Short mmCIF file of the C-alpha atoms (twelve columns), coordinates in Angstrom:
data_MODEL
# 
_entry.id   MODEL 
# 
loop_
_atom_site.group_PDB 
_atom_site.id 
_atom_site.type_symbol 
_atom_site.label_atom_id 
_atom_site.label_alt_id 
_atom_site.label_comp_id 
_atom_site.label_asym_id 
_atom_site.label_seq_id 
_atom_site.Cartn_x 
_atom_site.Cartn_y 
_atom_site.Cartn_z 
_atom_site.pdbx_PDB_model_num 
ATOM 1   C CA . UNK A 1   92.943 60.566 119.321 1 
ATOM 2   C CA . UNK A 2   90.051 58.579 118.746 1 
ATOM 3   C CA . UNK A 3   86.950 57.935 116.249 1 
ATOM 4   C CA . UNK A 4   83.404 57.774 116.749 1 
ATOM 5   C CA . UNK A 5   80.226 56.667 114.566 1 
ATOM 6   C CA . UNK A 6   78.176 60.185 114.026 1 
ATOM 7   C CA . UNK A 7   75.152 58.735 112.062 1 
ATOM 8   C CA . UNK A 8   77.121 56.639 109.880 1 
ATOM 9   C CA . UNK A 9   79.950 58.791 109.260 1 
ATOM 10  C CA . UNK A 10  83.310 58.682 111.397 1 
ATOM 11  C CA . UNK A 11  83.976 61.752 113.344 1 
ATOM 12  C CA . UNK A 12  87.895 61.959 114.243 1 
ATOM 13  C CA . UNK A 13  88.425 63.937 117.462 1 
ATOM 14  C CA . UNK A 14  91.395 64.339 119.845 1 
ATOM 15  C CA . UNK A 15  91.455 65.273 123.769 1 
ATOM 16  C CA . UNK A 16  93.924 67.367 125.506 1 
ATOM 17  C CA . UNK A 17  94.354 67.960 129.695 1 
ATOM 18  C CA . UNK A 18  91.607 67.387 132.194 1 
ATOM 19  C CA . UNK A 19  89.333 69.381 134.118 1 
ATOM 20  C CA . UNK A 20  85.960 70.758 132.757 1 
ATOM 21  C CA . UNK A 21  85.259 70.321 128.949 1 
ATOM 22  C CA . UNK A 22  85.820 72.972 126.098 1 
ATOM 23  C CA . UNK A 23  84.853 71.916 122.910 1 
ATOM 24  C CA . UNK A 24  86.647 73.334 119.872 1 
ATOM 25  C CA . UNK A 25  84.911 73.501 116.145 1 
ATOM 26  C CA . UNK A 26  87.559 74.820 113.601 1 
ATOM 27  C CA . UNK A 27  86.957 76.714 110.082 1 
ATOM 28  C CA . UNK A 28  85.789 75.458 106.717 1 
ATOM 29  C CA . UNK A 29  88.955 73.609 104.930 1 
ATOM 30  C CA . UNK A 30  90.894 73.538 108.044 1 
ATOM 31  C CA . UNK A 31  91.152 70.570 110.779 1 
ATOM 32  C CA . UNK A 32  91.291 70.417 114.421 1 
ATOM 33  C CA . UNK A 33  95.124 70.376 114.391 1 
ATOM 34  C CA . UNK A 34  95.614 72.628 111.880 1 
ATOM 35  C CA . UNK A 35  93.332 75.506 113.610 1 
ATOM 36  C CA . UNK A 36  93.916 74.911 117.236 1 
ATOM 37  C CA . UNK A 37  97.339 72.701 117.712 1 
ATOM 38  C CA . UNK A 38  99.914 75.799 117.284 1 
ATOM 39  C CA . UNK A 39  98.416 78.070 119.613 1 
ATOM 40  C CA . UNK A 40  95.269 76.531 121.899 1 
ATOM 41  C CA . UNK A 41  95.737 72.758 122.701 1 
ATOM 42  C CA . UNK A 42  98.509 74.059 125.323 1 
ATOM 43  C CA . UNK A 43  97.108 76.625 127.374 1 
ATOM 44  C CA . UNK A 44  93.582 75.594 127.624 1 
ATOM 45  C CA . UNK A 45  94.671 71.956 127.994 1 
ATOM 46  C CA . UNK A 46  96.378 73.818 131.572 1 
ATOM 47  C CA . UNK A 47  92.920 74.413 133.052 1 
ATOM 48  C CA . UNK A 48  90.187 72.164 130.850 1 
ATOM 49  C CA . UNK A 49  89.491 69.045 129.441 1 
ATOM 50  C CA . UNK A 50  89.967 70.323 125.574 1 
ATOM 51  C CA . UNK A 51  88.182 68.389 122.765 1 
ATOM 52  C CA . UNK A 52  88.371 68.886 119.175 1 
ATOM 53  C CA . UNK A 53  87.069 67.330 116.455 1 
ATOM 54  C CA . UNK A 54  87.637 66.959 112.888 1 
ATOM 55  C CA . UNK A 55  84.271 68.249 111.401 1 
ATOM 56  C CA . UNK A 56  82.667 66.168 108.725 1 
ATOM 57  C CA . UNK A 57  84.018 66.760 105.506 1 
ATOM 58  C CA . UNK A 58  87.710 67.665 106.515 1 
ATOM 59  C CA . UNK A 59  90.777 66.576 108.068 1 
ATOM 60  C CA . UNK A 60  90.881 62.670 109.555 1 
ATOM 61  C CA . UNK A 61  86.965 62.401 109.652 1 
ATOM 62  C CA . UNK A 62  84.782 61.093 106.707 1 
ATOM 63  C CA . UNK A 63  84.509 63.283 103.687 1 
ATOM 64  C CA . UNK A 64  81.324 61.905 101.785 1 
ATOM 65  C CA . UNK A 65  80.501 64.048 98.745  1 
ATOM 66  C CA . UNK A 66  76.630 63.926 98.728  1 
ATOM 67  C CA . UNK A 67  75.587 67.591 100.034 1 
ATOM 68  C CA . UNK A 68  72.516 66.246 101.515 1 
ATOM 69  C CA . UNK A 69  74.963 64.641 104.228 1 
ATOM 70  C CA . UNK A 70  75.887 68.392 105.456 1 
ATOM 71  C CA . UNK A 71  72.701 69.644 105.232 1 
ATOM 72  C CA . UNK A 72  70.706 71.776 108.215 1 
ATOM 73  C CA . UNK A 73  72.402 71.264 111.103 1 
ATOM 74  C CA . UNK A 74  74.289 68.166 110.681 1 
ATOM 75  C CA . UNK A 75  77.339 69.131 111.342 1 
ATOM 76  C CA . UNK A 76  75.671 70.788 114.822 1 
ATOM 77  C CA . UNK A 77  74.709 67.422 115.191 1 
ATOM 78  C CA . UNK A 78  77.866 65.734 115.305 1 
ATOM 79  C CA . UNK A 79  79.046 68.072 118.052 1 
ATOM 80  C CA . UNK A 80  76.233 67.362 120.116 1 
ATOM 81  C CA . UNK A 81  76.999 63.376 119.397 1 
ATOM 82  C CA . UNK A 82  80.534 63.679 120.330 1 
ATOM 83  C CA . UNK A 83  79.085 65.413 123.441 1 
ATOM 84  C CA . UNK A 84  76.876 62.190 124.112 1 
ATOM 85  C CA . UNK A 85  79.909 59.737 123.064 1 
ATOM 86  C CA . UNK A 86  82.146 61.486 125.918 1 
ATOM 87  C CA . UNK A 87  79.190 61.664 128.328 1 
ATOM 88  C CA . UNK A 88  79.172 65.737 128.454 1 
ATOM 89  C CA . UNK A 89  76.292 66.994 129.276 1 
ATOM 90  C CA . UNK A 90  77.468 70.686 129.235 1 
ATOM 91  C CA . UNK A 91  80.549 71.990 128.165 1 
ATOM 92  C CA . UNK A 92  82.301 75.672 127.308 1 
ATOM 93  C CA . UNK A 93  82.683 76.025 123.283 1 
ATOM 94  C CA . UNK A 94  84.767 77.768 120.731 1 
ATOM 95  C CA . UNK A 95  83.928 77.848 117.265 1 
ATOM 96  C CA . UNK A 96  85.773 79.586 114.826 1 
ATOM 97  C CA . UNK A 97  84.519 80.702 111.009 1 
ATOM 98  C CA . UNK A 98  82.235 77.778 109.937 1 
ATOM 99  C CA . UNK A 99  82.859 76.569 113.654 1 
ATOM 100 C CA . UNK A 100 81.497 79.723 114.858 1 
ATOM 101 C CA . UNK A 101 78.296 79.578 112.662 1 
ATOM 102 C CA . UNK A 102 78.059 75.850 113.939 1 
ATOM 103 C CA . UNK A 103 78.285 76.904 117.502 1 
ATOM 104 C CA . UNK A 104 75.827 79.927 116.636 1 
ATOM 105 C CA . UNK A 105 73.148 77.042 115.809 1 
ATOM 106 C CA . UNK A 106 73.906 75.108 118.963 1 
ATOM 107 C CA . UNK A 107 73.363 78.024 120.726 1 
ATOM 108 C CA . UNK A 108 70.082 78.654 118.962 1 
ATOM 109 C CA . UNK A 109 68.833 74.614 119.015 1 
ATOM 110 C CA . UNK A 110 70.793 73.404 122.073 1 
ATOM 111 C CA . UNK A 111 71.334 76.135 124.841 1 
ATOM 112 C CA . UNK A 112 71.111 73.837 127.807 1 
ATOM 113 C CA . UNK A 113 74.147 71.637 127.010 1 
ATOM 114 C CA . UNK A 114 76.405 75.041 126.682 1 
ATOM 115 C CA . UNK A 115 77.992 77.071 129.478 1 
ATOM 116 C CA . UNK A 116 79.729 79.654 127.331 1 
ATOM 117 C CA . UNK A 117 80.342 80.222 123.711 1 
ATOM 118 C CA . UNK A 118 82.968 81.804 121.939 1 
ATOM 119 C CA . UNK A 119 82.257 82.708 118.414 1 
ATOM 120 C CA . UNK A 120 85.399 83.432 116.264 1 
ATOM 121 C CA . UNK A 121 85.932 84.829 112.978 1 
ATOM 122 C CA . UNK A 122 82.326 85.362 112.203 1 
ATOM 123 C CA . UNK A 123 79.562 88.655 112.197 1 
ATOM 124 C CA . UNK A 124 75.810 88.613 110.642 1 
ATOM 125 C CA . UNK A 125 74.535 89.961 108.092 1 
ATOM 126 C CA . UNK A 126 70.597 91.255 108.000 1 
ATOM 127 C CA . UNK A 127 67.965 89.308 106.499 1 
ATOM 128 C CA . UNK A 128 67.450 92.301 103.723 1 
ATOM 129 C CA . UNK A 129 71.262 91.988 102.769 1 
ATOM 130 C CA . UNK A 130 72.341 88.066 102.819 1 
ATOM 131 C CA . UNK A 131 75.840 86.672 102.890 1 
ATOM 132 C CA . UNK A 132 77.484 85.912 99.589  1 
ATOM 133 C CA . UNK A 133 76.786 83.823 97.066  1 
ATOM 134 C CA . UNK A 134 78.429 80.114 97.693  1 
ATOM 135 C CA . UNK A 135 78.590 78.943 94.135  1 
ATOM 136 C CA . UNK A 136 81.627 80.613 92.634  1 
ATOM 137 C CA . UNK A 137 83.226 78.641 95.709  1 
ATOM 138 C CA . UNK A 138 81.942 75.501 94.727  1 
ATOM 139 C CA . UNK A 139 82.851 75.927 90.906  1 
ATOM 140 C CA . UNK A 140 86.364 76.779 92.300  1 
ATOM 141 C CA . UNK A 141 86.587 73.798 94.386  1 
ATOM 142 C CA . UNK A 142 85.377 71.570 91.572  1 
ATOM 143 C CA . UNK A 143 87.331 73.484 89.015  1 
ATOM 144 C CA . UNK A 144 90.089 70.794 87.473  1 
ATOM 145 C CA . UNK A 145 92.910 73.406 87.701  1 
ATOM 146 C CA . UNK A 146 93.041 76.611 90.123  1 
ATOM 147 C CA . UNK A 147 93.964 78.503 86.823  1 
ATOM 148 C CA . UNK A 148 90.575 78.261 85.767  1 
ATOM 149 C CA . UNK A 149 89.153 80.144 88.525  1 
ATOM 150 C CA . UNK A 150 89.005 83.765 88.204  1 
ATOM 151 C CA . UNK A 151 87.292 85.469 90.808  1 
ATOM 152 C CA . UNK A 152 89.199 86.741 93.601  1 
ATOM 153 C CA . UNK A 153 87.503 85.070 96.610  1 
ATOM 154 C CA . UNK A 154 86.877 81.927 95.018  1 
ATOM 155 C CA . UNK A 155 90.564 81.473 93.945  1 
ATOM 156 C CA . UNK A 156 91.479 82.057 97.835  1 
ATOM 157 C CA . UNK A 157 89.220 79.475 99.013  1 
ATOM 158 C CA . UNK A 158 90.519 77.194 96.613  1 
ATOM 159 C CA . UNK A 159 94.312 77.717 97.355  1 
ATOM 160 C CA . UNK A 160 93.474 77.659 101.133 1 
ATOM 161 C CA . UNK A 161 92.119 74.254 100.663 1 
ATOM 162 C CA . UNK A 162 94.684 73.088 98.580  1 
ATOM 163 C CA . UNK A 163 97.063 73.896 101.143 1 
ATOM 164 C CA . UNK A 164 95.248 72.179 104.218 1 
ATOM 165 C CA . UNK A 165 95.253 69.028 102.002 1 
ATOM 166 C CA . UNK A 166 91.750 68.723 102.219 1 
ATOM 167 C CA . UNK A 167 89.283 66.670 100.005 1 
ATOM 168 C CA . UNK A 168 88.318 69.328 97.271  1 
ATOM 169 C CA . UNK A 169 84.745 67.246 96.546  1 
ATOM 170 C CA . UNK A 170 83.846 67.169 100.171 1 
ATOM 171 C CA . UNK A 171 84.558 70.736 100.340 1 
ATOM 172 C CA . UNK A 172 82.419 71.586 97.688  1 
ATOM 173 C CA . UNK A 173 79.608 69.524 98.655  1 
ATOM 174 C CA . UNK A 174 79.580 71.342 102.149 1 
ATOM 175 C CA . UNK A 175 79.692 74.518 100.530 1 
ATOM 176 C CA . UNK A 176 76.546 73.660 98.103  1 
ATOM 177 C CA . UNK A 177 74.621 71.849 101.084 1 
ATOM 178 C CA . UNK A 178 71.332 73.660 102.285 1 
ATOM 179 C CA . UNK A 179 73.152 74.826 105.655 1 
ATOM 180 C CA . UNK A 180 71.084 78.524 106.376 1 
ATOM 181 C CA . UNK A 181 73.186 81.370 107.270 1 
ATOM 182 C CA . UNK A 182 71.637 83.304 110.346 1 
ATOM 183 C CA . UNK A 183 70.058 86.244 110.024 1 
ATOM 184 C CA . UNK A 184 70.929 89.120 112.733 1 
ATOM 185 C CA . UNK A 185 66.815 88.965 112.936 1 
ATOM 186 C CA . UNK A 186 66.621 85.233 113.221 1 
ATOM 187 C CA . UNK A 187 69.681 85.308 116.088 1 
ATOM 188 C CA . UNK A 188 67.950 88.109 117.972 1 
ATOM 189 C CA . UNK A 189 64.661 86.393 117.898 1 
ATOM 190 C CA . UNK A 190 66.040 83.187 119.963 1 
ATOM 191 C CA . UNK A 191 66.738 85.580 123.099 1 
ATOM 192 C CA . UNK A 192 69.898 83.699 123.469 1 
ATOM 193 C CA . UNK A 193 71.168 83.533 127.052 1 
ATOM 194 C CA . UNK A 194 74.351 81.230 127.217 1 
ATOM 195 C CA . UNK A 195 77.425 83.786 128.011 1 
ATOM 196 C CA . UNK A 196 78.873 84.710 124.503 1 
ATOM 197 C CA . UNK A 197 82.323 86.504 123.597 1 
ATOM 198 C CA . UNK A 198 82.157 87.231 120.060 1 
ATOM 199 C CA . UNK A 199 86.404 87.607 118.646 1 
ATOM 200 C CA . UNK A 200 86.920 89.103 115.038 1 
ATOM 201 C CA . UNK A 201 90.249 90.388 113.487 1 
ATOM 202 C CA . UNK A 202 89.749 94.426 112.554 1 
ATOM 203 C CA . UNK A 203 90.706 93.749 109.090 1 
ATOM 204 C CA . UNK A 204 88.562 90.728 108.529 1 
ATOM 205 C CA . UNK A 205 86.648 91.584 105.750 1 
ATOM 206 C CA . UNK A 206 85.095 87.772 104.999 1 
ATOM 207 C CA . UNK A 207 82.308 87.337 107.041 1 
ATOM 208 C CA . UNK A 208 79.760 89.931 107.586 1 
ATOM 209 C CA . UNK A 209 79.124 92.394 110.380 1 
ATOM 210 C CA . UNK A 210 80.738 91.455 114.057 1 
ATOM 211 C CA . UNK A 211 78.408 94.392 115.302 1 
ATOM 212 C CA . UNK A 212 75.208 92.997 113.867 1 
ATOM 213 C CA . UNK A 213 76.171 89.923 115.700 1 
ATOM 214 C CA . UNK A 214 77.096 91.426 118.959 1 
ATOM 215 C CA . UNK A 215 73.731 93.774 118.913 1 
ATOM 216 C CA . UNK A 216 71.491 90.317 118.155 1 
ATOM 217 C CA . UNK A 217 72.887 88.470 121.229 1 
ATOM 218 C CA . UNK A 218 71.977 90.389 124.490 1 
ATOM 219 C CA . UNK A 219 75.135 90.847 126.764 1 
ATOM 220 C CA . UNK A 220 77.570 89.476 124.817 1 
ATOM 221 C CA . UNK A 221 81.205 90.479 124.816 1 
ATOM 222 C CA . UNK A 222 82.954 91.975 121.553 1 
ATOM 223 C CA . UNK A 223 86.837 91.359 120.705 1 
ATOM 224 C CA . UNK A 224 88.203 93.133 118.061 1 
ATOM 225 C CA . UNK A 225 91.388 91.913 117.353 1 
ATOM 226 C CA . UNK A 226 93.727 94.451 116.218 1 
ATOM 227 C CA . UNK A 227 95.243 93.932 112.873 1 
ATOM 228 C CA . UNK A 228 94.294 90.812 112.320 1 
ATOM 229 C CA . UNK A 229 92.139 89.368 109.330 1 
ATOM 230 C CA . UNK A 230 90.678 86.251 108.747 1 
ATOM 231 C CA . UNK A 231 93.589 83.993 108.666 1 
ATOM 232 C CA . UNK A 232 95.675 85.546 111.028 1 
ATOM 233 C CA . UNK A 233 93.223 86.359 114.121 1 
ATOM 234 C CA . UNK A 234 93.497 82.503 115.268 1 
ATOM 235 C CA . UNK A 235 97.189 82.978 116.213 1 
ATOM 236 C CA . UNK A 236 96.702 86.369 118.009 1 
ATOM 237 C CA . UNK A 237 97.862 86.200 121.730 1 
ATOM 238 C CA . UNK A 238 95.514 88.367 122.654 1 
ATOM 239 C CA . UNK A 239 92.863 86.265 121.137 1 
ATOM 240 C CA . UNK A 240 94.092 83.235 123.687 1 
ATOM 241 C CA . UNK A 241 94.238 85.625 126.511 1 
ATOM 242 C CA . UNK A 242 90.658 86.956 126.080 1 
ATOM 243 C CA . UNK A 243 89.215 83.471 125.624 1 
ATOM 244 C CA . UNK A 244 91.036 82.190 128.932 1 
ATOM 245 C CA . UNK A 245 89.794 85.284 130.969 1 
ATOM 246 C CA . UNK A 246 86.200 85.076 129.502 1 
ATOM 247 C CA . UNK A 247 85.984 80.962 130.515 1 
ATOM 248 C CA . UNK A 248 87.387 81.421 133.954 1 
ATOM 249 C CA . UNK A 249 84.547 84.120 134.452 1 
ATOM 250 C CA . UNK A 250 81.435 82.370 133.247 1 
ATOM 251 C CA . UNK A 251 78.811 81.102 135.460 1 
ATOM 252 C CA . UNK A 252 78.718 77.938 136.954 1 
# 
């Protein structure tokens, strides 16, 4: 368990196990221990050096309230700086939800640093049908009380953020930042060559179309987790099994 400075923001990370590195990037309003602690650290650490960070604005990392500090690919830059800090030139990697979005950016901008990638809990949208409006979620996170939040999806984000004990103003700054949601067309144009597995629950209605994402990344593997939604998918033993098999089969 340690910290490093990532361009002025303290980033917390922890390591488990030994061997080839696997970097884990958690979802929005979560943290490393919450997203990965229960079912992932132990099975992965039996084979790999597992490195899991708390993304900026989350957990034990720094939590600036200025949305500019989360703009663009800043959160992906934190992952690359962590790898540099630890002397990791190339890694296996997995991100869930927001973490999947961060890892998608790394696949597009820093493919040489990744040996294989798992994108969990995300799909894609076409350029003509963009993702959902973030403003109601920003408003929900900044509301004085959850009773003021009327929109169902925004209320669910606020409930989850409160349950995981995060800084609501930092989360609102993340949600309000100028981070681009990549369209299927943008992803396809990058012609990603890194081996990719996409894993998503069959009942996950939150994050776009997994088949669009699958089609945008040639040769990617799509794993549908039967009966799982966005919150229950990470604890599915079939997800863990599929990831272990995928990482083991990835070319050196």
